C-alpha positions in Angstrom: 70.0 -30.7 -10.0 72.1 -28.1 -8.3 74.9 -26.4 -10.3 77.9 -26.5 -8.0 79.9 -24.4 -10.5 77.9 -21.2 -9.7 79.3 -19.3 -6.7 76.9 -18.9 -3.8 76.9 -15.1 -4.1 75.6 -15.3 -7.7 72.8 -17.6 -6.5 71.9 -15.1 -3.8 71.8 -12.3 -6.3 69.4 -14.2 -8.5 67.1 -15.3 -5.6 67.1 -11.8 -4.3 65.9 -10.4 -7.7 63.2 -13.1 -8.0 61.9 -12.4 -4.5 61.9 -8.6 -4.9 60.1 -8.9 -8.3 57.5 -11.2 -6.7 56.8 -8.5 -4.0 56.7 -5.6 -6.4 54.2 -7.3 -8.7 51.7 -6.9 -5.9 51.9 -3.2 -6.6 53.1 -2.9 -10.2 52.8 -4.7 -13.5 56.5 -5.1 -14.2 55.9 -5.4 -18.0 54.2 -1.9 -18.1 56.0 1.4 -18.6 55.3 3.9 -15.8 55.9 7.6 -15.7 58.4 8.7 -13.1 58.2 12.2 -11.6 61.1 13.3 -9.5 60.9 15.3 -6.3 64.6 16.1 -5.8 63.9 18.2 -2.6 62.5 15.3 -0.7 64.6 12.6 -2.6 61.4 11.0 -3.7 59.9 9.7 -6.9 56.3 9.5 -7.9 55.4 6.5 -9.9 52.4 7.2 -12.2 50.2 5.2 -14.5 48.5 7.5 -17.0 49.0 10.4 -14.5 47.4 8.3 -11.7 49.7 8.0 -8.8 50.6 4.4 -7.9 53.1 5.1 -5.1 55.8 7.6 -3.8 59.2 6.3 -2.8 62.7 7.3 -1.8 65.2 6.3 -4.5 68.8 5.9 -5.4 70.3 7.0 -8.8 73.3 4.7 -9.5 74.1 5.8 -13.0 73.3 5.7 -16.7 73.8 3.4 -19.7 74.3 5.2 -23.0 72.7 3.8 -26.2 76.0 2.2 -27.1 76.0 0.2 -23.8 78.5 2.4 -22.0 77.7 2.4 -18.2 78.7 5.3 -16.0 78.3 5.6 -12.3 76.2 8.7 -11.4 79.1 10.6 -9.9 80.8 10.5 -13.4 77.9 12.4 -14.9 78.4 16.2 -15.1 75.7 18.0 -13.3 74.3 14.9 -11.6 73.3 15.2 -7.9 76.2 14.0 -5.8 73.9 12.9 -2.9 74.1 9.3 -4.0 77.9 9.1 -3.9 78.1 7.6 -0.4 75.7 4.8 -1.3 77.6 4.1 -4.5 80.9 4.0 -2.6 79.4 1.4 -0.1 78.3 -0.7 -3.1 81.7 -0.4 -4.8 83.5 -1.3 -1.6 81.9 -4.8 -1.9 84.1 -5.6 -4.9 86.0 -8.1 -2.6 83.0 -10.4 -2.8 83.8 -11.1 -6.4 87.5 -11.5 -6.3 89.5 -14.7 -7.0 87.0 -16.3 -9.3 87.2 -17.2 -13.0 83.4 -17.3 -13.3 82.4 -14.8 -16.0 79.7 -13.1 -13.9 82.1 -12.8 -10.9 84.7 -11.1 -13.2 82.0 -8.8 -14.6 80.8 -7.8 -11.2 84.3 -7.2 -9.9 85.1 -5.0 -13.0 81.9 -2.9 -12.6 82.6 -2.4 -8.9 86.2 -1.3 -9.5 85.8 0.9 -12.5 84.0 4.1 -13.2 82.8 3.1 -16.6 82.3 -0.2 -18.5 80.8 -1.3 -21.8 77.8 -3.7 -21.4 75.7 -5.8 -23.8 71.9 -6.1 -23.2 72.4 -9.4 -21.5 75.1 -8.0 -19.2 72.9 -5.0 -18.3 70.3 -7.3 -16.7 73.0 -9.0 -14.6 74.4 -5.6 -13.5 70.9 -4.5 -12.5 70.4 -7.6 -10.4 73.8 -7.0 -8.8 72.9 -3.4 -7.9 69.5 -4.5 -6.6 71.2 -7.0 -4.3 74.1 -4.8 -3.1 72.0 -1.7 -2.7 69.3 -3.4 -0.7 66.7 -1.8 -2.9 63.1 -3.0 -3.6 63.0 -2.6 -7.4 64.4 -0.6 -10.2 63.2 1.4 -13.2 65.1 1.8 -16.5 63.9 5.3 -17.4 65.1 6.8 -20.7 66.2 10.4 -20.4 66.0 13.1 -23.1 69.5 12.1 -24.4 68.4 8.5 -24.9 70.4 7.2 -21.9 68.9 4.6 -19.6 68.8 6.1 -16.0 69.3 3.5 -13.3 66.7 4.4 -10.7 66.3 2.1 -7.7 63.5 2.2 -5.2 64.4 2.3 -1.5 61.3 2.7 0.6 57.7 3.2 -0.5 56.5 6.2 1.6 53.0 6.5 0.1 50.9 3.9 -1.8 47.6 4.5 -3.5 45.4 1.4 -3.5 
């Protein structure tokens, strides 16, 4: 049975995540924790399994989520590389897609795209990650914990090298 109360854009976001996850499982075990090694000069990330390279890819850094659930776009983080601002602005400019709806997810997505910071529960974090995966056109994402205990939102763009 089709739920006609769910806006089409929300269905597309969920289908996109399912499809992207199916594709990435050909390369990664999505339940496994991988080590990420950043190459900021080439805007690449090395994805490692026990120091064995799985792949190298270009990436986007969209922001962090503090342990209390507070989300910040990366341009709000002191010292963060500002090379991702243009991509974030393109994503945020799509807030119009989520206007004029009373659906809770539509309201959430509109708020995150129109504000610099927002408080999220664990359930809402998954929804926001799906939204960013869809709007950013990325292949996959990693929730890497930094030394401050913050979740870094790292999204894979293009795999440039894959070790088989």
